[in-house]
C-alpha positions, 0 to 999 in steps of 0.5 A: 126344709126338705127330705131325701127323695128318689126318682127317674131323673132325665138329663139331656138324652140320659136317664136313671134312678137318682137320689136328690134333696127335695125342698118344700120350704125355703127362704134362701135367695139362691132359689129366687127365680129358679126351680132348683140347683143342679150340682156337678161337684164331687161327693163329700167325704166322711159323715157329711158325704154319707148323709147327702145324696150322691151327685147326679153324674156319679149316680148316672155313671154307676151302671148299676141301674138296669133301667138306665141308658147310661152304660156308655156315659163317661164320668166327665162333663164340660162347660162353657158360657156366653153372654146370654147362654151356656152349654153343658156337655156330658161324657167329654167335650165336643172338639169343635167347641175348642180352638186348640188342644185340651190341656190337662192338670190333676186337681189338688184335691179329691173333693173339689176341683182345685188348681194351683195358681202361681200368678195373676197379672192385670194390664192393657191387652195390647201391652201383653202379659210381659208388661202387666202388673203382678197381683200375687206378690208373694212375701218370700218368693222362692219360685214354688209359691202358688194359691189354690183356686177352685174352678167353679162354673156356679160362681159368676165372677173371678174372686181374688184375695182381698187381703194379704192372706196373713202375710203370705202376700205383701200386697192386697190383690183386689186393691191393686186391681181396683187402682189399675181398673181400665177398659180393654184390660185383661187378666192373665192367670197362670196355672199348670205352667200355662197362661190363660187370658181373661179379656175385658169382654169376659170380666166386665158384664156390659149388659148389666154394667158390672165388674165381675171381679170380687174380693175373697171373703174373710178366711178364704186362702185362695181364689175362685175362678168362676163364669168369667173364665168359662166365657173364654175357655172350655173346661172339662172335669174328668172324674174317672179316677175317683181319687184324683179328678183331672181338669182340662182347659182349652181355648173356646172357639168363638164361632161355636154357639151353644145348642138350643136343644139336647143332641147326642154325638160320638167323638174320637177324643184323646184321653187325659194323659194320666201317666204324664200328670205330675206335681212340680214344686207345688204347682200342677204341670199341664200336658196335652192329651195322649196320642191315643184315641178313645170313643166317647159319647158326648151329650150336649145340653142347652142352658139358658141365662135367665138372670143375665149372670150365670 
C-alpha cells in the first residue's frame, strides 16, 4: 500500500523536486533488506504512464524547477558493476572507465531499452567464437532473424530462452547451455553487428557458487541481459531523443574502480551518431561516436552490493 509523494530528491551532486511512490505497507520480497527501488527506466505510455510518477532522471532533466541544479544535466546515465560494487554515472560516461570506443545502437522500443540479438554462442574461451556452439538456432534462417533483448541493470543474470519459442527456434537454448556447461567457457552475444564476450568470471558468481544464467519465463519471446553483462561492459542509456532511446556499449576498463563517494567531472565526449544509426534487415547496426566534441557533465555515484548479487 502506498500513495504518490513529492519531495526534494538528491542524487549524487544533483537535486530537484521529484514525485515518487511512497510505500507504507509491503510484503514483496523485492524490498527485503532495502529501503526502496530507484528506477531509471523510461516513462510508461498511455493511462499507466499518466498514473505513475515520472522516472527520476526524466524529472531532474526537465529543467522547469528553478530550485534545482540540474540545468546542465543530460538525460543519460551509464552503469557498470564488479563482484562487490557498482557505479552509476549521470549525464554521460567517464571515458577512463572504458578500454575502447563507445559504440551505439538505437533501441527497438521507445518504452524499453531493447536491442536485437542475432546470435548467442557458448564455448571454451580459448577456442574463441568461431568454435563456439550457437544457442539461437532459428528454424527457417534467412539471415535477418533476431530476438529482442532487454538491457536491464536491475536483473542479476543472463536470461535466455527456455523453450523453442513457439517454433521460432529448433532447439532449446537453455537446455543446450546446460549440457555444454564448463568452467572457463564464455558467451558471445551478437547485437548491432558486433560480438560481445561474457566471460566465465562474469556469468559464474564465485562468491556464492552460482551460475547466473536462467531460462526465460513462460511467454517471454526474447532475452534479458542483466548484471553479468555490466561486469564486462560500460553501458550508456541515452534518452535525449524521447522517441527513440540510444544504447551505447564499450569494453569496461578492468583497472577502473568504482568510486566510493559521489564526484562531479566535466568530460569532452563524442555524442552518439544519431544520423548514422539505422535499421538493417531487422537488426540494429552499431556505430562509433561521431567525430565532434560536446561538453557533458558527468556525476559518478557509488553503489554498494549489500546482497552479493546486484
